[in-house]
N, C-alpha and C positions, 0 to 999 in steps of 0.2 A: 421527521428530523429528531434524532436522539441527542441527549446531552449527558455528560458525565462531569462530576465535580471532584477535584483533588485539591484539598486545601483552598487556596484562593485562585486556583487555575481551573478554567472551564474548557472542556473538549466538546466541540459541536460537530455533528455529522451533517454533511450535505451530499445527497445521493444524486449521481448522474443517471444511472440505470440500475434496475434489478430484474434479472430473469434467469431462466434455466436453459434457454435455447442456445446461448452463447457457448455453453460447454461442449456442444456437438461440433463446434467450428474451430476451437482453439487447439492447436497441436500440442500445447503444454499439458493437456489433460488426457493422455491416451488411455489411462487406466480408470478413468472416472465413468465406467459403464454402470448402468442401473443394477446389473447383477453384482458387481463388485461393491458398489456403494450400499446395496441392501445388506451386506454382511457387516456393516458398521452401524450398530443400533443407535449410537448416540447422535448420529446425524439427523435423526427424526426427533421432533417435527419441524425444527427450525431451518435446517440446511438442505433438505431434500424436498422437491416438488411432489405433488401427488403422482406424477409419472415416474418418480424415482430418480430424477436428474438433480445434479448439484445446483443449488440456487446461489448465485453470486451477486453481491453488491459491487458496483463500480462507484466509489464514493471518496469524497475528500473529508479529511478530519482537520478541524481548525483548533489549534491550541491557543487559548487566550490567557495570558498571565497579566498581572498588573502593569507590566512594562511592554509586552509584546503581543503581536498577532501573527501567529505562525501557521501557515498552510502546510499540511503534510500530504503529498501526492496529489496530482492535479488531473487525474482521470484521463479520458480519451480526447475530449475537446471537439469542437465543431470544425467542419470544413476540411478535415484532414484527408489527404489523398492516400488512403490505406488500401491494402490488398484484401483486407477482411471486410466483406460486404456489410456485415452487421455493424461495423464501426466506421465505415467510410462516409465522409461528407455528412456527418451528423448535423442536425439543426435542432438542438435541444435548448430549453430555456434555463440553462444551468446558471448563468450569471444572474438571472432574475431570482433564482432560488437562493443564491449566495447573498444577494441584497436583502431578500426577505428574511434571511437568518440574521441579518444585522451586520453583514460584513461586505461593505462596498469594496470592490477590488482595489481601489486606490488606498484603502485603509490598511492593507496587509503590508507588514514590514519585512517578513521573512517567508521564503518558500523553501521547503525541504522535499527532495525527491529521494525516497528510500532506495530506489534503483531507477534505471532508465528504460524500463519496458514501456510499450506503447500506451498502456492504460494507467500510467503513473506520471506522465509528463505532458499530456495533451493540452491542458489549459495553462501550461507555461506561456503559451503564445495564443494570439487570436489574429484572424485575418483582417487586415485593414486595406481595402482595395486589393492591390496585387502584392502586398507585403505581409510577412509575419512579424508582429510586434509583441512586446511583452504584455501579457495580460495584467500583471501586477507591477506597474511602472515604478512604484516607490519601494519595492522589496529587493532584498538581496536573495539571490537564488543559491542555496547552499547544497553543493553536490560533492560527493566523494570523488576525489581525484582519480583513484584507480578505476572507478566505474566510468567516469567520463572518458578516460583514455581508452578503455576497452571498446566502448561503443562508437567512438568517432571514426574508428577505422574499419567498421563492419557494415556491410550492406545488409540491412535487415529484411527478412522475408515479408514483414508486414508493410513495408513501404519506407518512404523517406522520413522516418521518425526523428532522427537526429537533426536532419536539415530543417524540418518544419517546427520542431518543438524544443530543441536544445540549443543548436547553434545560434539562432537569433538572439537569445538572451545573453549568451556569451559575447556575441559581437556587440551587443548594446552595453557591455561593461558591467553587467549586473550579477555575474556569477562569481562566487567564492568557492574555489576548489580546496577541499579540506581532507584531513585524515579520517579514517573510519572510526576513530574514538573521539571525534570533535565534540566540544561543549558548545552547544548553540547559545546557551544562556538562559537565565530565568528558570533554572531547574529543569532544563531540557538538554539531553545529551544523546550521542550515538553509541550504539554497541555494534561491533562488527558481527554480522550473521551471514557469511558468504554461503553460497550453494545455489540459491535460486538464480543469482547472478554473481559475478566475481567480487563486486564491491558493495553488495547488499548490506544495508544496515537496518537495525531496529532503533526505535526512538524511545528513550526512557523519560518519564516525567515524575518529578517529586515537588511537593509544595507544602510548606507549613506543617511538616510532620504527617501529612496525609499519606495514605497507602501509596507505596511506590508502584506506579503503573508502568507496565511494559507494553508499549505499543508494538506488538509483535507481528511481523509480516507473516501471514500464512501459517500460523501455528497449527499443527495437526491437521492441516487441510490437504486433500489429495492433489498434490501438485508435483510436477517433475522439476528437476534442477539441473543446472549445467555442470555441477561438480559431481563426478562419479563417486558413488558411495554414500552421498547424502540423500539422493532422491527417494529411496525406499523408506528411509527413516522419517523424512519430512512428509511423505505422502500418506502413509498408512500406519505409522507408529507400530509396525509389526516387529521391529527390533529396536533396541535402545539406540539413541543417536550416537554416531561414532566420535563426536567431538563436542564436549560441553561448551567450547568457545563458539563453534560454528552453529550449533543448534542447542541453545541453553535450556532445554526443557528439564534436565535433571535439577538444575539450580532453581527453576521456577516451580517445579512440581510440588503440589501440596503446600504451597506458600501463599500468604495473603497478597498476591500480586495480580491484580486484575489485568487482563490482556484484551486489547482491542485488535481484532483481525480485520485488516482493511478490506478484504474481499468477503468477509463473512456476512451472510444475510443477518437481518435483525434477529436477535438483540445485539449482535456484534461482539459484545463483551462477555468475558467469562474467566475461568481459571483452568489451567492444566492440572489434571489429577491422575493418579495412578489407576490403571485398569489392568490388573493382573501383571503381566510382564511388559505391557505397553502403556500408552497414555491415551487420554481422551480429553476433549474440551467440554467442560461443564458450565452450563449457563444458569 
């Protein structure tokens, strides 16, 4: 469990899983072959396994300010009826880990989902007998309205993700649908970073003059995106990003802006720096 401090705000990592096997099974990563990854030297030693596969954390980050306890992205979750065998019907002690970190689920007042993919919404809910109930009953679930509207009308290849992990908190009256530049409060706000999904956002944190942290989803990580034209730039940084608004690496590059990549393996945090005509993630 890692922690970071920004002024009087603390960010705490709680890991659900860490492995490299999942990259063989996720269709979002068609280019993440050992041969291709081997051509990116900065991925070693932290982000590649000895077998040359991409190592991913599925993890929750908790932002604790003097006023709020904010959960960012809720992993895969237990008991989900998913089509992906590696994540279906998990039985992991994640809530026990959350308690051990000092964050009882009842103490959380805000849940943020940067987007609504399977591995970012799972612990929004938990199974109680034959029902899905909110895991964080005292929290407001803050979701970007454009993202919510996009996914509620789609049958996801991974299974009934919206029905199991999103719709129940909406039906419980706990969801706030917001714009993609929403100010969560206590020095936490959204920046629109579409591409990985239509309503994808990053989360910024600032506190007491501390370094402005950009909680950046998938920065410089080999991922594909739903928006044509963004995928190559986000995946391998072989070309400059096509839009500073969509992929704000130009603005962040060579700046004292620590970045936490939610799927990055430990040490998770680092900076985007120039690497010739492209960028790399420096830890």
